MMTF fields as JSON, N, C-alpha, C and O atoms, coordinates in Angstrom:
{
  "mmtfVersion": "1.0.0",
  "mmtfProducer": "UNKNOWN",
  "numBonds": 307,
  "numAtoms": 308,
  "numGroups": 77,
  "numChains": 1,
  "numModels": 1,
  "chainsPerModel": [1],
  "groupsPerChain": [77],
  "chainIdList": ["A"],
  "bondAtomList": [4, 2, 8, 6, 12, 10, 16, 14, 20, 18, 24, 22, 28, 26, 32, 30, 36, 34, 40, 38, 44, 42, 48, 46, 52, 50, 56, 54, 60, 58, 64, 62, 68, 66, 72, 70, 76, 74, 80, 78, 84, 82, 88, 86, 92, 90, 96, 94, 100, 98, 104, 102, 108, 106, 112, 110, 116, 114, 120, 118, 124, 122, 128, 126, 132, 130, 136, 134, 140, 138, 144, 142, 148, 146, 152, 150, 156, 154, 160, 158, 164, 162, 168, 166, 172, 170, 176, 174, 180, 178, 184, 182, 188, 186, 192, 190, 196, 194, 200, 198, 204, 202, 208, 206, 212, 210, 216, 214, 220, 218, 224, 222, 228, 226, 232, 230, 236, 234, 240, 238, 244, 242, 248, 246, 252, 250, 256, 254, 260, 258, 264, 262, 268, 266, 272, 270, 276, 274, 280, 278, 284, 282, 288, 286, 292, 290, 296, 294, 300, 298, 304, 302],
  "bondOrderList": [1, 1, 1, 1, 1, 1, 1, 1, 1, 1, 1, 1, 1, 1, 1, 1, 1, 1, 1, 1, 1, 1, 1, 1, 1, 1, 1, 1, 1, 1, 1, 1, 1, 1, 1, 1, 1, 1, 1, 1, 1, 1, 1, 1, 1, 1, 1, 1, 1, 1, 1, 1, 1, 1, 1, 1, 1, 1, 1, 1, 1, 1, 1, 1, 1, 1, 1, 1, 1, 1, 1, 1, 1, 1, 1, 1],
  "groupList": [{"groupName": "UNK", "atomNameList": ["N", "CA", "C", "O"], "elementList": ["N", "C", "C", "O"], "formalChargeList": [0, 0, 0, 0], "bondAtomList": [1, 0, 2, 1, 3, 2], "bondOrderList": [1, 1, 2], "singleLetterCode": "X", "chemCompType": "L-PEPTIDE LINKING"}],
  "groupTypeList": [0, 0, 0, 0, 0, 0, 0, 0, 0, 0, 0, 0, 0, 0, 0, 0, 0, 0, 0, 0, 0, 0, 0, 0, 0, 0, 0, 0, 0, 0, 0, 0, 0, 0, 0, 0, 0, 0, 0, 0, 0, 0, 0, 0, 0, 0, 0, 0, 0, 0, 0, 0, 0, 0, 0, 0, 0, 0, 0, 0, 0, 0, 0, 0, 0, 0, 0, 0, 0, 0, 0, 0, 0, 0, 0, 0, 0],
  "groupIdList": [1, 2, 3, 4, 5, 6, 7, 8, 9, 10, 11, 12, 13, 14, 15, 16, 17, 18, 19, 20, 21, 22, 23, 24, 25, 26, 27, 28, 29, 30, 31, 32, 33, 34, 35, 36, 37, 38, 39, 40, 41, 42, 43, 44, 45, 46, 47, 48, 49, 50, 51, 52, 53, 54, 55, 56, 57, 58, 59, 60, 61, 62, 63, 64, 65, 66, 67, 68, 69, 70, 71, 72, 73, 74, 75, 76, 77],
  "secStructList": [7, 3, 3, 7, 2, 2, 2, 2, 2, 2, 2, 2, 6, 7, 7, 2, 2, 2, 2, 2, 2, 2, 2, 6, 1, 7, 2, 2, 2, 2, 2, 2, 2, 2, 2, 6, 1, 1, 7, 7, 7, 2, 2, 2, 2, 2, 2, 2, 2, 2, 2, 2, 6, 1, 7, 4, 4, 4, 6, 3, 3, 1, 1, 7, 7, 7, 7, 2, 2, 2, 2, 2, 2, 2, 2, 2, 7],
  "xCoordList": [-2.084, -3.106, -4.437, -4.591, -5.628, -7.111, -7.513, -7.015, -8.518, -9.11, -10.685, -11.013, -11.537, -12.791, -13.047, -14.203, -12.142, -12.131, -13.398, -14.212, -13.371, -14.426, -15.784, -16.733, -15.874, -17.323, -17.81, -18.954, -16.661, -17.054, -17.28, -18.041, -16.629, -16.777, -18.011, -18.748, -18.32, -19.901, -20.897, -21.874, -20.775, -21.759, -22.079, -23.184, -20.835, -21.036, -21.049, -21.086, -21.01, -21.281, -19.985, -20.117, -18.934, -17.499, -16.881, -17.037, -16.331, -15.656, -13.983, -13.546, -13.335, -11.86, -11.248, -10.484, -11.579, -11.141, -11.317, -10.481, -12.582, -12.838, -12.157, -11.804, -11.932, -11.374, -9.796, -9.089, -9.454, -7.878, -7.68, -6.723, -8.444, -8.489, -8.389, -7.512, -9.236, -9.53, -8.302, -8.038, -7.43, -6.381, -5.018, -3.906, -5.145, -3.73, -2.985, -1.767, -3.748, -2.959, -3.638, -4.632, -3.227, -3.545, -4.532, -4.314, -5.772, -6.704, -6.27, -6.837, -5.039, -4.756, -4.087, -4.043, -3.566, -2.907, -4.214, -4.007, -5.407, -6.645, -6.955, -7.167, -7.175, -7.185, -6.461, -7.001, -5.103, -3.864, -4.157, -4.132, -4.419, -4.624, -6.0, -6.001, -7.097, -8.048, -7.815, -8.573, -6.97, -6.696, -5.521, -5.189, -5.114, -4.002, -2.829, -1.977, -2.739, -1.344, -0.17, 1.044, -0.7, 0.095, -0.49, -1.66, 0.567, 0.325, 0.367, 1.404, -0.622, -0.495, 0.459, 0.579, 1.221, 2.006, 1.038, -0.152, 1.34, 0.555, -0.127, -1.28, 0.473, -0.012, -1.304, -2.455, -0.869, -2.188, -3.173, -4.296, -3.085, -4.028, -4.958, -6.128, -4.418, -4.894, -5.749, -6.872, -5.267, -6.076, -7.361, -8.459, -7.227, -8.273, -9.438, -10.617, -8.972, -9.764, -10.64, -11.838, -9.682, -10.172, -11.166, -12.141, -11.054, -12.012, -13.363, -14.351, -13.419, -14.433, -14.946, -15.931, -14.365, -14.611, -14.706, -15.551, -13.658, -13.947, -12.376, -11.393, -12.415, -11.079, -10.323, -11.008, -9.102, -8.119, -8.323, -8.344, -8.458, -8.731, -9.974, -10.154, -10.91, -12.266, -12.045, -12.92, -11.119, -11.01, -9.822, -10.014, -8.794, -7.509, -7.321, -7.56, -6.773, -6.435, -5.438, -5.533, -4.395, -3.573, -4.034, -3.441, -5.191, -5.987, -7.433, -7.938, -7.766, -9.121, -10.033, -10.244, -10.595, -11.834, -13.126, -13.322, -13.96, -15.135, -16.032, -15.895, -16.802, -17.969, -18.857, -19.349, -19.086, -20.026, -21.282, -21.69, -21.938, -23.01, -22.39, -22.818, -21.472, -21.114, -20.934, -21.308, -20.377, -19.898, -21.182, -21.213, -22.211, -23.596, -24.144, -24.47, -24.228, -24.966, -24.106, -24.773, -22.864, -22.159, -22.508, -22.632, -22.672, -22.801, -24.369, -24.637, -25.134, -26.449, -26.775, -27.713, -25.832, -25.974, -25.775, -25.875],
  "yCoordList": [-41.13, -41.916, -41.895, -41.789, -41.994, -41.794, -43.153, -43.744, -43.648, -44.958, -44.737, -43.735, -45.648, -46.002, -47.195, -47.61, -47.759, -49.017, -49.187, -50.111, -48.185, -48.188, -47.931, -48.38, -47.079, -47.331, -48.361, -48.805, -48.885, -50.304, -51.601, -52.514, -51.605, -52.602, -52.44, -53.388, -50.972, -50.818, -51.147, -51.8, -50.765, -51.023, -52.667, -53.188, -53.327, -54.737, -55.707, -56.934, -54.917, -55.715, -56.444, -57.465, -56.216, -56.856, -56.259, -55.062, -56.9, -56.572, -56.498, -57.03, -55.776, -55.602, -56.832, -57.121, -57.681, -59.136, -59.967, -60.688, -59.689, -60.571, -60.077, -60.843, -58.7, -58.17, -58.634, -58.959, -58.573, -58.9, -60.37, -60.782, -61.046, -62.633, -62.874, -63.584, -62.304, -62.379, -62.066, -62.656, -60.981, -60.337, -60.87, -60.53, -61.559, -62.085, -61.078, -60.948, -60.306, -59.323, -59.35, -60.068, -58.657, -58.673, -57.504, -56.489, -57.679, -56.738, -55.138, -54.129, -55.197, -53.701, -52.884, -51.668, -53.999, -53.49, -52.628, -51.611, -53.281, -52.566, -51.648, -50.725, -51.175, -50.064, -49.244, -48.233, -49.256, -48.347, -47.86, -46.661, -48.817, -48.162, -47.422, -46.54, -47.624, -46.803, -45.364, -44.419, -45.294, -44.085, -43.243, -42.089, -43.822, -43.163, -43.073, -42.202, -44.091, -44.327, -45.165, -45.017, -45.888, -46.912, -46.83, -46.648, -47.004, -47.038, -48.389, -48.984, -49.063, -50.651, -50.536, -49.592, -52.02, -52.113, -52.243, -52.314, -52.284, -52.413, -53.644, -53.685, -54.749, -56.099, -55.976, -56.327, -55.463, -55.526, -54.593, -54.752, -53.646, -52.571, -53.361, -53.036, -54.217, -55.055, -56.073, -56.312, -56.655, -57.807, -57.143, -57.579, -56.066, -55.449, -55.093, -55.402, -54.432, -53.988, -55.35, -55.406, -56.373, -57.501, -58.094, -58.696, -58.01, -58.506, -57.844, -58.556, -56.433, -55.691, -55.671, -54.988, -56.355, -56.456, -55.228, -54.991, -54.262, -53.035, -52.784, -53.479, -51.465, -51.349, -50.609, -49.942, -50.701, -50.325, -48.72, -48.147, -48.113, -46.551, -46.199, -45.08, -47.265, -46.599, -47.095, -46.806, -47.643, -47.943, -46.735, -46.08, -46.546, -45.824, -44.736, -44.818, -43.489, -42.362, -41.636, -41.707, -40.872, -40.197, -38.828, -38.145, -38.572, -37.153, -37.631, -38.75, -36.554, -36.934, -37.419, -36.856, -38.494, -39.139, -38.244, -37.743, -37.976, -37.211, -38.09, -39.312, -37.54, -38.467, -39.275, -38.725, -40.386, -41.17, -40.698, -41.13, -39.744, -38.97, -38.127, -38.336, -37.278, -36.47, -37.234, -36.783, -38.316, -39.044, -39.41, -39.236, -39.94, -40.458, -39.251, -39.293, -38.021, -36.967, -36.458, -36.063, -36.432, -36.336, -37.072, -36.604, -38.456, -39.469, -39.346, -39.644, -38.902, -38.688, -37.204, -37.067, -36.394, -35.223, -35.235, -34.191],
  "zCoordList": [44.075, 43.388, 43.866, 45.083, 42.981, 43.556, 43.131, 42.174, 43.962, 43.457, 43.894, 44.53, 43.543, 43.648, 44.485, 44.56, 45.091, 45.622, 46.718, 46.7, 47.578, 48.698, 48.385, 49.028, 47.22, 46.665, 46.009, 46.11, 45.101, 44.298, 45.342, 45.022, 46.484, 47.503, 48.157, 48.425, 48.487, 49.194, 48.219, 48.585, 46.964, 45.891, 45.811, 45.959, 45.541, 45.516, 46.848, 46.757, 48.231, 49.319, 49.527, 50.201, 49.175, 49.347, 50.657, 50.898, 51.325, 52.505, 51.925, 50.904, 52.792, 52.584, 52.497, 51.576, 53.531, 53.656, 52.313, 51.768, 51.93, 50.674, 49.505, 48.608, 49.467, 48.127, 48.183, 47.229, 49.56, 49.832, 49.606, 48.952, 50.062, 49.757, 48.153, 47.661, 47.505, 46.022, 45.241, 44.193, 45.84, 44.666, 45.496, 45.094, 46.447, 47.18, 48.007, 47.882, 48.916, 49.64, 50.954, 51.062, 51.967, 53.398, 53.413, 52.751, 54.282, 54.15, 54.536, 54.116, 55.507, 55.473, 54.226, 54.035, 53.419, 52.281, 51.273, 50.611, 51.38, 50.677, 51.406, 50.62, 52.713, 53.388, 53.07, 52.622, 53.128, 52.76, 51.18, 50.905, 50.225, 49.095, 48.928, 48.069, 49.568, 49.611, 50.373, 50.155, 51.067, 51.946, 51.071, 51.342, 50.278, 49.117, 50.001, 49.822, 51.114, 51.767, 50.916, 51.058, 50.192, 49.342, 47.869, 47.535, 47.124, 45.531, 45.212, 45.502, 44.626, 44.382, 43.095, 42.314, 43.117, 41.963, 40.782, 41.089, 39.542, 38.363, 38.391, 37.963, 38.875, 38.989, 39.951, 39.692, 40.972, 42.117, 41.52, 41.998, 40.6, 40.332, 39.131, 38.934, 38.518, 37.384, 38.003, 37.56, 38.978, 39.734, 40.246, 39.901, 41.087, 41.663, 40.534, 40.707, 39.405, 38.322, 37.841, 37.564, 37.836, 36.906, 38.043, 37.594, 39.445, 40.5, 40.084, 39.906, 39.921, 39.633, 38.304, 38.024, 37.487, 35.855, 35.191, 34.326, 35.67, 35.283, 34.613, 34.871, 33.579, 33.042, 34.27, 35.046, 34.436, 35.467, 35.573, 36.663, 34.443, 34.435, 35.164, 35.644, 35.247, 35.767, 37.585, 38.401, 37.881, 39.229, 39.685, 40.71, 38.973, 39.37, 38.397, 37.192, 39.163, 38.197, 39.002, 40.227, 38.407, 38.758, 39.33, 40.166, 38.72, 38.811, 39.867, 39.971, 40.44, 41.248, 40.292, 39.218, 40.682, 40.078, 40.138, 41.245, 39.247, 39.417, 40.234, 40.269, 40.782, 41.578, 40.703, 39.717, 40.931, 40.259, 39.659, 38.581, 40.41, 40.142, 38.845, 37.71, 39.084, 38.149, 36.749, 35.666, 36.928, 35.873, 34.923, 33.705, 35.713, 35.065, 34.304, 33.118, 35.197, 34.515, 33.235, 32.278, 33.136, 31.963, 30.756, 29.624, 31.187, 30.342, 29.58, 28.416, 30.454, 30.103, 29.005, 28.221, 29.249, 28.755, 27.27, 26.626]
}
């Protein structure tokens, strides 16, 4: 599973601990998910997406996610 959690956290100035506290998990769990060492449950994935106010498919994917700059270029073309 691929995710954009680290990018979203950096963009919004949110620490792993702040995200973990908000979604009810240990900060290590967020690190494991970010590194692809752990696939979150559907409930956790939905809580993370809700935290960032994004659809779950904007945060998680089974296929590698394009870089955000590629995505923006595609949308403006």
